[in-house]
N, C-alpha and C positions, 0 to 999 in steps of 0.2 A: 719118490712125490709125487704127489695124485695131481689129478684134474682141477679138484675143489681146492688145493693150496695155492694153484695156479690163482686163482681168483680170491681167496680170503689174504692172499698174501703179496700180490700184486697186481689186484684190479683185474686181472686177466680171464676172460670166460667166452667159451665159445671156440675155446680152443684145446686140443690134445695135448698130453707131455708126452714127448718121447723119449729123451736120455738127459744125461747131465755130463756135461764135461768139464775141466778144469787145465785152463792153459795158459801160463806164466803168471799164476796167482791171480788169474779171475775166472770166476765161476760162470757157467754160460749153461741156460736150459734151451733145450733143442723143442720146440713146439712147432702143430701143424694143425691147418685149418680144418674144423668139422665140415665135412664134406656134405653135411645134410643143410650148412647154412650158406652156401655160395650161392651167391646173387649179383645179377648185372649190374654193376658201379652206377650204370646210366638211368636204368629202368625199375629195377629190383625184381626183374623176373629171375625165376627158377630152371629157365630153359637156356644154360648155357652150355659152352665145351670150351674144354684146357686150350691155351694155346700158349706152355711152356712158364716158366718163374724163376723168378729169381732170388738169391738168398740176401736176406738182410740181417743188419745186428740191429738191436736197439738198446739203450743204454737204460738200467731199470733200478730200483732201489737196493744200496748196498747192504749186504748181510755184514753187520759189524763192519772190520775193516775191509772186507773184500769187495769188490767191482763185481757186480752181477750185469749178464747182456742176457737178453732174450735173442735166440735166433730162430728165423721165420723163414721160411720159402713163401713168398709172395705170389700166389698166381694170378697168371693172366688170361683173362675170360674172353670169350666171343657170343654175346648175344644173339638166339635166334631170332628174337623177335623186333625187337632194334637194328641189329647190327652191329653195336658197337663194340671196340675190341679196348677193353681196360684192365687194369689192375682192380683186381678186389681191394675193397674199403677196409683198412686196418682199423678195428674198434677201440684197441687200446692206447693207439698213439696217433696224432698228426700226420697226414699223409708225407709231407715235405719236413718231418723232422726225425733225427736219429735218438731220439727218447721216447719212454713210454710217457703215456700222462701222470700216472701215478708219481713219477722222477721228476715229472714237472712241479705237482703238488707237492713234493718233499721240498723241492731245492726253495721254493715260495715262502714254506713254511720255515726254516732255515735262515731265511732272510730277516726273519725278525730278530733275530741272537747274533746273525754273523755277519761278516764282510761278506763280498763277492770274492774275494781272491781265499780266502779261509771255506767259503763252501765250492768252488772251483779245485781245490785241494782233496777237498774229504770226497769229493765224489769223483776225483778223475776225469775230469772237463777242463778245456780251458775256461779262462774270463769271460769271453765272448758269450760262451752259451750259456751261462747263468746272467749275464748281463742281458742276451735278447731275451729270456724266457720274464724279465723282471719287466722289460719293455713291454713287450703282448700283454701281461698282466695288467699294466696300467692304462694302455691303451682300451684295452677290454675293459675296463672299469669305469674310467673315466673320458674316454675318447669322445663319446658324446652323450653329456650330460643333460639331464631331463631340463626344460625351459619352463614349464609349466607355473613353477611357483615363483620365478622370476618377478621382484618388484621394484628393487632400486639396482642400478648398475652401473660403472665405470666404462667409459670408453678410453682409450690411449693408445698409442705407438712405442714400439721400443724398438731398439736398433741392435742387433746380433750379428757376434763375428767383425771381420777387418773388412768384409767388402762391404760394408756397410749397406746389408739387408736389414727392411723393416719388415717387423710383424706388426698387426692390430689387436689387441687384445681386452675381450669385454671380462668383466669381474664382476661376478656376484657379491655385493656390496655387502648383503647381509648374514652369508657365509664365511667370505674371501675364497668362494672357488671361482677358477677361470673357468668360463662357460665356451668360451669360443676362441680361436687364433686364427687370425686369417693372414694367409701370407698379403704383401706390400702394404698400403699407407693410404688414407685415403677413403672414400665412400663407396670405390669397386669393392675394397677387401670386405666391405660389410652386408654384402648382398647376398651370400650363403646365408648369415647368421637373420638378417630380416624374414627370409623365407622359412627359417624353422621355428621361430618365433610366431609368424602367423597361423604356424599351421598348431601348435602349442595353445595359441591364444591367452598366453598370457598377458597379465592384467600391468603393465609396467607404470609406475606413480612417478618416479624419478630417474634422469639420466645426467652424471657427472662426467664433463669433459672439458676440453679447452676450446679457445674462440677460434679454431680452425674453420670457415666457412664450410670446408665441406662435411664436417663431422656435423655443424650445425643444420645444415641442409637437411641430410642425412637423416637426423631423428625426427626433424619437422614434417619430414614427408613419412616415416614410416610409420614415428609414434605421435602422432599429432595430441593426442588426451598427456601427453605427460608431460611434466616439470623438467624443463633443459637447467640445468645448473653449474654456470662457469667454475671451473675450477679453481680455487685459491692459490694453490702453489704454481699455477701458470700464470696465474696476474702477476704475482710478484716476480715470478721469473722474466716474465716479458719486460717489467719494470726493469728490473738488474741488467738486463741487455741494453736495455735502451741508456741507462744510467752509463753503461761501458762505453758505450757511444760516445756520450758527451764528455767523457772524461779524455777520451780520446784526440777527439775535435777540440777542446779545450787546450790540452797540451801543445797541438800543432801550433795553433793561434797565440802561444804566450812567446814572448820574446827575452823575456828577463831568464838568463840561466840558471840563477839562484830557483828563480820559481819553479821553472820546469824541474829541475832536481828536486822540489819538493813534492811535486805532482806527480814524478817519475815512480812507480811500484806500486802505486797506491789503490789498485784497481779491486784488490783481495781485500784489501780493510774497506773501501766502499762497502763490498757487498757482505760482509759479515754483518751476522747483529752485534750489536753493541756490548752484549753482556759474555759473547764470545772473545772479543780484544784480549789480545794476552798482553798485560802490563809489564811481563818480564820482558819482554822484546819491543817494548818501547811501540805498541804499535796503536794504541790509544793515543800517545803524543805526536805520533807521525800523522794521524789522520786529522788529529785536529789541528794541526798547525796548516796541513793542505786544504783544508773547509775556509779556517783563519783568511788565506792569501786569495779565495777564489770563491766570491759571493754566486756566481749561477752554481757551481757545483756545490755549494753548502746547501742552496735550498734545494737542490733536485735532490741532494742526500736525505735534508729532512723530509722531505716531503715523501721520500720512500717509506722513513721510518714510521709517519703519521698513518699511509694505507693497509701497513699492516697491521693498526689496528681496528680495522674497520670490520674485520670478523669476532672481536672479543664482544662487540654490543650483543646482550639479551635477546633484543624485539629489533622486528624490520624496520618499525617507523622511525625509531632513532640512529641504525644504521643507514638508513636513506637519506636524514637529514645529516649525518655528518657525511658522506658520499657525494653531496650534493655541496655542500661548503667547500671540500676540500678539491671538486673539478672547479668552482668557481673559481680560486686561492689560484691553480693551477693553470686556469684560463690567462687570467690576472699579471702571472709572474713575468711575461716578458721572455720567458725560455721557451724557446720553439718544439724541445723534446716534451716539455711538459704540457704544452698546447696540446699536441699531437696527441698525448697519450689518455688526457682527460676527454677528448672527444672518443677516442676509443672505449672507454669507459663509460660513455654515456649512451656507445650504441647499445652497448651491451647491460644495459645498467639494469633492467628485468632478471635478465641471467643470474647477476653478481647478487641481488638482492632476496634471491630463489633460495640461497644457501640457508636462510633465517625460515623457509616454510620449511627445506629439507637440506640439515646438515650433513650434506655426504662431500667426497671428494675421491679424485683419482690417487690421493696419498696410498694408499695400498699398491697399486701399481707400481707411484714412483719409488717404492719399497722394493718391489719386485724387479726394479733394472738392476739393481747391483748384484742381484743372485742369478749369475749368468747358466748357473747348473739348471736352474728350472728352465731353461729355454736352449738346451745343446743342440741345434741344429733341427730346431723345433717345427717340424710341420701343421698344416692346418689339421684339427682336430675334428673337423665337421664330416 
């Protein structure tokens, strides 16, 4: 085997071939550092003294079904110029890895066609080694995405794990790419993102988020020129939460046992869209009966179905008229829950109607909530 074959076959250059051994079905190529290339790892000086060496084995690309290793005695050098005592740099492998860069590239290429388990079996390594190679590649490629071309973004929080750990996620709504993940929730978790955004000088046009005061303040402070769009899904979700509380309160106020039995168990029926009610399970009949015997609950339920129509209008003006009419009827209903919710909508009216200028939402992020595989123990990518 020649030194040229080391380079052309395994991507190893600047080393001398010594010998080949065969042990337990494995092929081992023994190589040595070209002494003319010895440099100080700290200052790159050539004026160095040897201070021992340690034998290391590096996994390499297999030959057929045979596993291949590169055996190298890594030298330890003392620099006469800077005084540092360090091991020489290994050019064909990362310092803390037990495999070559060519092996890493080969494993990544196999990842396009095989599972992690199959790759590990083929290369004779454990599952964790292949997983780590893939994670390092993904972090290197997507860990710090460019923010320069950001125009429309969504900000939302997700909960992962059983410990109720929260992450704040920023999504590029034009490409669907996650551009930032911050630990925690609220304004503090977004500080690194604002810093990077200012350095990139991105011209953000619109931001979709919920009505959390911390997010509102953070966006208005850091992106004063951007349009704030309150997410439709969060608005409907908030109404559903209030409707659930109303049903619970009404249930406890009812004294008639028969009426209580009718209201009991209708929570999910109230939250379901009418088109999703299952007639085979008599869900529509049960819901109609509950609404018939409880006027406040019926009013709140039908008001919920009406507010969902807001985002079906084609222009801002018509939607504004509809929203104002809905709020007027909610205020005049005499139902405390509707009265409070109407005030909330009135306070955030501009951001709600901004949807008709920028029809964006945090919907893509909401979809990612259920895909926990996207955020397994995820740390901040900044």
